[in-house]
C-alpha positions in Angstrom: 26.1 23.2 55.4 28.0 20.0 54.5 24.8 17.8 54.7 22.7 20.3 52.9 25.2 20.4 49.9 25.3 16.6 49.9 21.8 16.7 49.8 21.6 19.1 47.2 24.0 17.1 45.0 21.7 13.7 45.9 18.7 15.5 44.4 20.4 16.7 41.2 21.9 13.4 40.4 18.3 12.0 41.2 16.5 14.5 38.9 19.1 13.7 36.2 18.5 9.8 36.4 14.6 10.5 36.3 15.5 12.8 33.1 17.3 9.9 31.4 14.7 7.5 32.3 12.0 9.5 30.8 14.1 10.3 27.7 14.7 6.3 27.2 11.0 5.7 27.5 10.2 8.3 24.9 12.6 6.7 22.9 11.1 3.2 23.3 7.3 4.3 22.7 8.4 6.1 19.5 10.2 3.0 18.4 7.0 1.0 19.0 4.6 3.8 17.5 5.6 6.0 14.6 3.2 8.7 16.2 0.8 9.2 18.7 -1.7 11.8 17.9 -4.8 13.0 20.1 -7.6 13.5 17.4 -10.5 13.1 19.8 -12.4 16.0 17.8 -12.5 14.1 14.6 -15.2 11.2 15.0 -14.7 9.9 11.4 -11.0 9.3 12.5 -11.8 6.3 14.7 -13.9 4.6 11.4 -12.1 1.9 9.6 -12.2 1.2 6.1 -10.7 2.9 2.9 -10.6 6.7 3.0 -9.3 9.8 0.9 -6.9 11.7 3.1 -8.4 14.3 4.8 -4.8 15.9 5.4 -2.7 17.7 3.1 -1.7 14.5 0.9 -5.5 13.9 -0.2 -6.3 13.0 -3.5 -7.9 15.7 -5.5 -11.1 15.3 -7.8 -9.4 14.2 -11.0 -7.2 11.7 -9.0 -10.3 10.1 -6.9 -12.1 9.7 -10.5 -9.3 7.6 -11.6 -8.9 5.6 -8.8 -12.6 4.9 -8.7 -12.7 4.1 -12.5 -9.8 1.8 -12.3 -11.2 0.0 -9.3 -14.7 -0.3 -11.1 -13.2 -2.0 -13.8 -11.6 -4.4 -11.7 -14.6 -5.5 -9.4 -17.7 -4.5 -11.9 -19.5 -2.8 -9.1 -22.1 -0.3 -10.6 -22.7 1.6 -7.2 -19.2 2.1 -6.0 -18.2 5.6 -5.0 -16.8 7.9 -2.6 -19.0 9.3 -0.4 -19.2 12.9 1.2 -16.6 11.9 3.9 -14.1 10.5 1.3 -14.6 7.0 2.5 -15.1 4.2 -0.4 -18.6 3.1 -0.3 -19.7 0.0 -2.6 -23.3 0.6 -2.7 -25.6 -2.5 -3.6 -22.9 -5.3 -3.4 -25.3 -7.7 -5.6 -25.1 -5.3 -8.7 -22.0 -5.4 -10.7 -21.3 -6.4 -14.4 -18.3 -8.6 -15.1 -15.2 -7.9 -13.1 -13.3 -10.2 -10.9 -14.9 -12.1 -8.0 -11.6 -12.1 -6.1 -11.2 -8.2 -6.6 -14.7 -7.8 -5.3 -14.0 -9.9 -2.2 -10.7 -7.6 -1.5 -12.7 -4.6 -1.6 -15.4 -5.7 0.7 -12.9 -7.0 3.0 -11.1 -3.4 2.9 -14.7 -1.8 3.4 -14.8 -3.9 6.4 -11.4 -3.5 8.1 -11.1 -2.5 11.8 -8.3 -0.2 10.7 -8.1 2.5 8.3 -6.2 3.1 5.1 -6.0 6.7 3.8 -5.3 7.3 0.2 -2.8 9.8 -0.1 -1.1 11.7 -3.2 2.8 11.6 -3.2 3.6 12.5 -6.9 7.5 12.7 -7.9 8.5 11.1 -4.7 12.0 9.7 -4.0 10.4 7.2 -1.8 7.6 5.9 -3.3 7.6 3.6 -6.5 4.2 3.6 -7.6 2.5 2.9 -4.6 3.4 1.7 -0.9 1.7 0.9 2.6 3.2 3.3 4.9 4.0 2.7 8.7 0.7 3.4 10.3 -0.1 6.4 12.6 -1.6 5.7 15.8 -4.8 7.7 16.8 -6.0 8.0 20.6 -9.2 9.5 21.8 -8.3 11.0 25.4 -12.0 11.4 26.2 -13.0 7.8 25.2 -9.7 5.7 25.0 -10.5 4.5 21.4 -7.4 3.8 19.4 -7.6 3.5 15.8 -4.2 2.6 13.3 -4.1 4.4 10.0 -2.1 3.2 7.0 -1.3 5.9 4.8 -1.6 4.1 1.1 1.2 6.5 -0.6 0.4 6.6 -4.2 2.8 8.3 -6.7 0.7 9.0 -9.7 3.4 10.5 -11.6 5.2 7.1 -11.7 2.8 5.4 -14.0 3.4 7.9 -16.5 6.7 6.4 -16.9 5.2 2.8 -17.9 6.5 1.6 -21.3 5.8 -1.8 -23.0 3.0 -3.8 -24.5 -0.4 -2.8 -24.1 -1.4 -6.0 -22.3 1.4 -5.7 -19.6 0.4 -2.2 -18.9 -3.2 -3.0 -18.5 -2.2 -5.6 -15.9 -0.1 -2.9 -13.8 -2.2 0.1 -13.8 -3.3 2.3 -10.8 -6.2 -0.1 -9.8 -3.8 -3.0 -9.4 -1.2 -1.3 -7.4 -4.1 -0.2 -5.2 -5.4 -3.7 -4.9 -1.7 -5.1 -4.2 -1.5 -2.5 -1.2 -4.8 -3.5 0.1 -3.9 -7.0 0.0 -1.4 -6.0 2.8 -3.7 -4.0 4.5 -7.1 -5.8 4.7 -5.7 -9.5 4.5 -2.1 -9.2 5.8 -0.7 -10.9 2.7 3.1 -10.7 2.7 5.4 -9.8 -0.5 8.3 -11.9 -1.6 10.4 -12.7 1.0 13.3 -13.0 -1.1 14.6 -14.9 -4.5 14.0 -13.3 -7.9 11.8 -16.0 -8.9 9.4 -15.5 -6.1 5.8 -13.8 -6.1 4.8 -13.5 -2.7 1.4 -14.1 -1.3 -0.1 -10.5 -2.1 1.1 -10.6 -5.8 -0.3 -14.3 -6.1 -3.7 -13.0 -4.8 -3.6 -10.4 -7.5 -2.4 -12.5 -10.1 -5.6 -14.4 -9.8 -7.5 -11.2 -10.1 -5.6 -11.1 -13.5 -6.7 -14.5 -14.4 -10.2 -13.6 -14.0 -10.0 -10.7 -16.0 -8.2 -12.2 -18.8 -5.0 -10.4 -18.2 -1.3 -11.7 -18.1 0.2 -12.5 -14.9 3.4 -11.0 -13.2 5.9 -13.3 -13.0 8.2 -12.0 -10.3 7.7 -9.7 -7.4 11.2 -8.0 -8.1 11.8 -6.5 -11.4 15.1 -6.8 -13.2 17.3 -4.1 -13.6 19.8 -3.5 -16.4 21.7 -1.1 -18.3 20.0 0.5 -21.4 22.2 2.3 -23.9 21.1 5.8 -24.3 20.4 7.5 -27.5 23.3 9.8 -29.0 27.2 9.1 -28.1 27.3 11.8 -25.2 24.5 10.5 -23.2 25.5 7.4 -20.5 23.4 4.3 -20.3 20.3 4.5 -18.3 19.0 1.9 -16.0 15.7 0.1 -17.0 13.6 -1.8 -14.9 11.3 -4.7 -16.2 8.8 -7.2 -15.0 7.4 -9.8 -17.5 3.7 -11.0 -17.5 2.4 -13.9 -19.3 -0.7 -15.4 -20.5 -2.1 -18.9 -21.5 -2.9 -19.2 -25.1 -5.5 -21.4 -26.7 -4.4 -20.3 -30.2 -4.0 -23.3 -32.6 -0.5 -24.7 -32.8 1.0 -22.3 -30.1 1.8 -24.0 -26.9 4.0 -21.4 -25.1 2.3 -18.7 -23.0 1.9 -15.5 -24.4 4.8 -13.2 -22.8 4.4 -9.3 -22.4 7.2 -7.0 -21.2 6.7 -4.0 -18.9 9.5 -1.3 -18.2 10.4 2.1 -16.9 13.5 4.3 -16.0 14.4 3.0 -12.7 15.7 6.1 -11.4 12.8 7.8 -12.5 10.5 5.8 -10.2 12.6 5.3 -7.3 13.2 2.2 -5.2 10.4 0.0 -3.6 10.2 0.6 0.0 7.9 -2.4 1.8 6.1 -1.9 5.0 8.0 -3.4 7.8 7.1 -7.2 9.1 5.8 -6.1 12.3 3.1 -3.9 10.7 2.0 -6.7 8.3 1.7 -9.0 11.4 -0.4 -6.7 13.1 -2.7 -6.4 10.1 -2.7 -10.4 9.9 -3.8 -10.6 13.7 -6.8 -8.0 13.3 -7.9 -8.8 9.7 -11.6 -8.9 9.6 -12.3 -11.7 7.0 -10.8 -14.9 6.6 -8.7 -16.3 3.8 -11.4 -18.6 2.6 -13.6 -16.0 1.8 -11.2 -15.5 -1.3 -10.7 -18.9 -1.7 -7.5 -19.6 -0.2 
């Protein structure tokens, strides 16, 4: 009986230890991968490129039309459209009028990505400021063993309605530009400013080159300056305003200084900028489908 009781205690401790080890293993896996989902029944889930989300956050027809219109303005592509499966299709890439060559190259890179980016609507989100590339969801097919990293590109369309300032600055920071910025991360693995208020970061430097090709003013800093703005009426508290400055070189006679344009919004209404973690950008840089030389870098 004593031997049986000791044996039982040993097996109980052994079982508890195994459970703890399994819990630790699950914790480590969850830390490395935000989600592991078996989706072998959806073959389109394992196709790379830019796609309207097939899930609950998918863009509606009006939002898709707004995205397409703005991207067509930036690229000049005449046959670009979202196909029946929600993927962005460029059509005949030789057919374009105007637009930016760099923007066209960026969208070609996004179409050729080995991973996928899902466009998602997150209106009135406290976590999304205009748009952000979120942590990837990793899908595995149990039948084929294929893996696909899917990056949600979360867009808060309502934030864009809060933009105020010079018309040229608003045009340089519209829906198409915030999407192109996130695709700079997703397709090329470009990084934002590592710090310093005067720094732009390699991603926004690329977007400025697109603005230059479209004769739009260029963003001067990645981080917006936040300051208190007096509210109307004596009973109201001051409002936090965020501001970005854009400039454009001028060829006007007798004017040597660049033109300056301001863009501002109520900071609490838009929310904080939350960047995709550095390790996710590193994975994209390692797997990107085109080289920087394709964009003249």
